[in-house]
C-alpha positions as CSV (number, residue, x, y, z in Angstrom):
1,X,-15.5,48.1,-104.1
2,X,-14.3,51.3,-106.3
3,X,-10.9,52.9,-105.2
4,X,-8.7,55.7,-104.3
5,X,-6.7,55.3,-107.5
6,X,-9.6,57.1,-109.4
7,X,-9.7,60.6,-109.3
8,X,-12.4,61.5,-106.6
9,X,-14.4,63.6,-108.8
10,X,-14.8,60.3,-111.3
11,X,-15.2,58.2,-108.1
12,X,-18.3,60.4,-106.9
13,X,-20.2,59.7,-110.0
14,X,-20.1,56.0,-109.8
15,X,-23.2,55.4,-107.8
16,X,-25.0,58.9,-108.2
17,X,-28.7,58.3,-108.2
18,X,-30.9,59.1,-111.1
19,X,-32.6,61.9,-109.8
20,X,-31.0,64.3,-106.8
21,X,-31.8,63.0,-103.3
22,X,-32.8,66.6,-102.1
23,X,-35.0,67.0,-105.2
24,X,-37.1,64.1,-104.7
25,X,-40.5,64.8,-103.2
26,X,-41.7,63.2,-99.8
27,X,-41.9,59.2,-100.4
28,X,-45.2,57.6,-99.6
29,X,-44.1,54.7,-97.4
30,X,-47.2,53.2,-96.7
31,X,-48.1,52.9,-100.6
32,X,-44.6,51.4,-100.9
33,X,-45.0,49.0,-98.0
34,X,-48.0,47.9,-100.0
35,X,-46.0,47.6,-103.6
36,X,-43.3,45.4,-101.5
37,X,-45.3,43.1,-100.2
38,X,-47.0,42.9,-103.5
39,X,-44.2,43.0,-105.8
40,X,-41.1,42.8,-103.9
41,X,-41.9,40.2,-101.1
42,X,-41.2,36.9,-103.0
43,X,-37.8,37.3,-104.0
44,X,-36.6,39.9,-101.5
45,X,-39.0,39.9,-98.5
46,X,-41.1,42.0,-97.8
47,X,-38.6,43.9,-95.5
48,X,-35.9,43.7,-98.0
49,X,-34.1,41.1,-95.8
50,X,-34.2,38.4,-98.8
51,X,-33.8,34.8,-97.7
52,X,-32.3,33.7,-101.1
53,X,-28.8,34.5,-101.9
54,X,-29.4,35.2,-105.6
55,X,-31.9,37.9,-104.3
56,X,-29.6,41.1,-103.0
57,X,-30.7,42.2,-99.8
58,X,-32.4,45.6,-99.9
59,X,-33.2,46.2,-96.2
60,X,-31.0,49.6,-95.4
61,X,-29.4,49.8,-98.6
62,X,-29.5,53.9,-99.3
63,X,-32.7,54.6,-101.4
64,X,-30.3,56.7,-104.5
65,X,-28.5,53.3,-104.8
66,X,-31.6,51.5,-104.9
67,X,-33.5,54.0,-107.3
68,X,-30.9,54.1,-109.9
69,X,-30.9,50.5,-110.1
70,X,-34.5,50.4,-110.3
71,X,-34.3,52.7,-113.1
72,X,-31.1,50.8,-114.9
73,X,-33.6,47.8,-115.3
74,X,-36.3,50.3,-117.3
75,X,-35.7,50.7,-120.8
76,X,-36.2,54.3,-121.4
77,X,-36.6,56.5,-124.5
78,X,-36.6,53.5,-127.0
79,X,-33.1,52.2,-125.7
80,X,-32.6,49.2,-124.1
81,X,-32.1,49.1,-120.1
82,X,-28.6,50.2,-119.0
83,X,-28.6,47.1,-116.5
84,X,-30.2,44.2,-118.6
85,X,-32.1,41.6,-116.1
86,X,-35.3,39.6,-117.6
87,X,-36.4,39.0,-114.2
88,X,-36.2,42.9,-113.3
89,X,-37.5,44.2,-116.3
90,X,-40.8,42.4,-115.9
91,X,-40.8,43.6,-112.0
92,X,-40.3,47.3,-112.9
93,X,-42.3,47.2,-116.3
94,X,-45.5,48.3,-114.3
95,X,-43.8,50.5,-111.9
96,X,-44.2,54.4,-112.4
97,X,-41.3,56.6,-111.6
98,X,-42.7,57.5,-108.1
99,X,-43.5,53.7,-107.1
100,X,-39.5,53.4,-107.7
101,X,-38.8,56.5,-105.7
102,X,-41.1,55.0,-103.1
103,X,-39.8,51.6,-102.7
104,X,-36.2,53.0,-102.6
105,X,-37.2,54.9,-99.9
106,X,-39.0,52.2,-98.0
107,X,-36.1,49.9,-98.3
108,X,-33.9,52.3,-96.7
109,X,-35.8,52.6,-94.0
110,X,-35.7,48.5,-93.2
111,X,-33.5,47.3,-90.7
112,X,-30.9,44.8,-92.6
113,X,-30.3,41.5,-90.4
114,X,-26.8,40.8,-89.3
115,X,-25.0,38.1,-90.9
116,X,-21.7,36.2,-90.5
117,X,-18.9,35.2,-92.9
118,X,-18.8,31.3,-93.0
119,X,-15.3,31.0,-94.5
120,X,-13.0,32.3,-91.8
121,X,-9.8,31.6,-94.0
122,X,-11.5,33.0,-97.1
123,X,-12.9,36.0,-95.2
124,X,-9.3,37.0,-93.8
125,X,-7.9,37.2,-97.5
126,X,-11.1,39.2,-98.2
127,X,-10.2,41.4,-95.0
128,X,-6.6,42.2,-96.7
129,X,-7.9,43.5,-99.6
130,X,-10.9,44.9,-98.5
131,X,-9.2,47.0,-95.9
132,X,-5.3,47.3,-97.9
133,X,-6.3,46.3,-101.6
134,X,-3.6,44.4,-103.7
135,X,-0.8,46.6,-104.0
136,X,0.8,44.4,-107.1
137,X,-2.4,45.1,-109.4
138,X,-3.1,48.7,-108.5
139,X,-6.1,47.8,-106.5
140,X,-6.8,50.3,-103.7
141,X,-8.8,49.4,-100.5
142,X,-12.4,49.2,-100.9
143,X,-12.8,51.1,-97.9
144,X,-11.8,54.5,-100.0
145,X,-15.2,54.3,-101.4
146,X,-17.5,51.9,-99.5
147,X,-16.0,52.3,-96.0
148,X,-14.5,50.2,-93.1
149,X,-17.8,48.9,-92.2
150,X,-19.3,48.5,-95.8
151,X,-21.8,51.3,-94.7
152,X,-21.1,53.5,-98.1
153,X,-22.0,56.8,-98.9
154,X,-25.8,57.8,-99.6
155,X,-26.3,59.1,-103.1
156,X,-22.4,57.8,-104.4
157,X,-21.3,54.4,-103.1
158,X,-23.8,51.5,-102.0
159,X,-23.8,49.7,-98.8
160,X,-22.3,46.4,-98.7
161,X,-22.4,45.0,-95.1
162,X,-24.5,42.0,-94.9
163,X,-25.0,41.5,-98.6
164,X,-25.1,37.7,-99.3
165,X,-21.4,36.6,-100.5
166,X,-23.1,34.7,-103.6
167,X,-24.8,37.9,-105.0
168,X,-21.4,40.4,-104.4
169,X,-19.7,37.8,-105.9
170,X,-21.7,37.5,-109.1
171,X,-21.6,41.2,-109.6
172,X,-18.6,41.4,-109.0
173,X,-18.0,38.8,-112.3
174,X,-20.5,40.1,-114.3
175,X,-18.6,43.7,-114.1
176,X,-15.6,41.6,-115.0
177,X,-16.8,40.1,-117.6
178,X,-18.8,43.1,-119.3
179,X,-22.3,41.7,-118.6
180,X,-22.9,44.4,-116.1
181,X,-22.4,47.8,-117.6
182,X,-24.1,50.3,-115.8
183,X,-20.9,51.6,-113.9
184,X,-20.1,55.2,-115.0
185,X,-16.7,55.6,-117.1
186,X,-16.5,51.6,-116.7
187,X,-15.0,51.9,-112.8
188,X,-16.4,48.7,-111.3
189,X,-15.3,46.8,-114.7
190,X,-11.9,48.5,-114.0
191,X,-11.6,46.8,-110.8
192,X,-13.1,43.7,-111.1
193,X,-10.9,42.7,-114.1
194,X,-8.1,43.0,-112.2
195,X,-9.2,40.2,-109.6
196,X,-9.2,36.3,-109.4
197,X,-12.3,34.0,-109.1
198,X,-10.7,33.8,-105.5
199,X,-10.0,37.2,-104.9
200,X,-13.6,37.8,-105.9
201,X,-14.8,35.3,-103.6
202,X,-12.6,36.3,-100.8
203,X,-13.9,39.7,-101.0
204,X,-17.6,38.7,-100.8
205,X,-16.7,36.5,-98.2
206,X,-15.8,39.0,-96.1
207,X,-18.4,41.4,-97.1
208,X,-21.0,39.7,-95.9
209,X,-19.9,39.1,-92.0
210,X,-19.7,43.6,-91.8
211,X,-22.3,44.9,-90.1
């Protein structure tokens, strides 16, 4: 939900992958499918269409973004994980770099299931923020980076369309509190700090129905 008030050059860094996509060798999707079934399915389903709101939908997510998050969950070079999460830390502990790359590519190939917003009034407020921003708070439209349909931009900004509203809201609150801080130059934190609980809930509700 990053916005145009930030310089375009800086924005392009927000969700950049851990490794440039063009430099990656071809992913082993067959191996990734086995890993997804063995390691990821309990929380995200084997095809990435999670049935549990606290666990994000991974199906259709840009491989670059998923890879970046998997890398962020793992401590490196004696340093703590960039994105602390006890559950995910355990999941990625045994994954090699190739495994994470393969899983990211595999989930990108899976088709996300459409979802509908449940609260029409809240979704209308979310639509206004997503498409028009909040002028009084200097918050620009989410479409600036994630697009009008929530498709995002590979190697830069994640796909949001159809994501559980509970998960999206939780991440925005985590950025707002600083609990989640794997956003370069505090970009998402700078956005979330300006949003109220209701505004966060509204944007998340609207995003859940995008397709």
